[in-house]
C-alpha positions in Angstrom: -15.6 68.3 33.0 -12.3 70.8 33.1 -9.1 69.2 31.2 -5.7 70.6 31.4 -3.4 69.9 28.5 -0.3 68.0 28.5 0.8 68.3 25.2 -0.1 70.7 22.9 -2.7 69.8 20.0 -5.1 70.7 17.1 -8.1 69.2 16.5 -11.9 69.6 15.5 -12.5 71.2 19.1 -9.6 73.9 18.5 -5.9 74.4 19.0 -4.9 73.9 22.6 -1.4 74.4 24.4 0.5 72.7 27.3 -0.6 74.0 30.6 -3.8 75.5 29.4 -7.2 74.6 31.4 -10.4 74.5 29.5 -14.0 73.1 29.6 -15.7 70.4 27.6 -18.6 69.2 27.1 -18.3 66.2 25.3 -17.5 63.3 27.3 -16.3 60.9 24.8 -13.9 63.6 23.4 -12.4 64.2 26.5 -12.2 60.4 27.6 -10.1 60.2 24.3 -7.7 62.8 25.0 -7.3 61.8 28.5 -6.5 58.1 27.4 -4.4 59.3 24.5 -2.0 61.3 27.1 -2.7 64.7 25.9 -4.8 65.9 28.5 -5.6 65.2 32.0 -9.0 65.7 34.3 -8.7 68.6 37.0 -10.8 70.2 39.9 -10.8 72.9 42.1 -9.5 72.6 45.5 -11.8 72.7 48.3 -9.6 74.6 50.4 -7.4 76.7 48.1 -9.4 77.1 45.0 -6.5 75.9 42.9 -6.5 74.2 39.9 -5.2 70.6 40.7 -5.4 67.4 39.1 -8.2 64.5 39.5 
């Protein structure tokens, strides 16, 4: 799953800054970040290739 950071945070998985996009394998951690408002899931736009919010 790819996530984009909405607000900077540091945790057991590392330090991330606002706007950063990263890949995460642990879906439980990813869901917690999304539910807490720290990140949003993103995907690649099929036509332009840009990263967009899912």
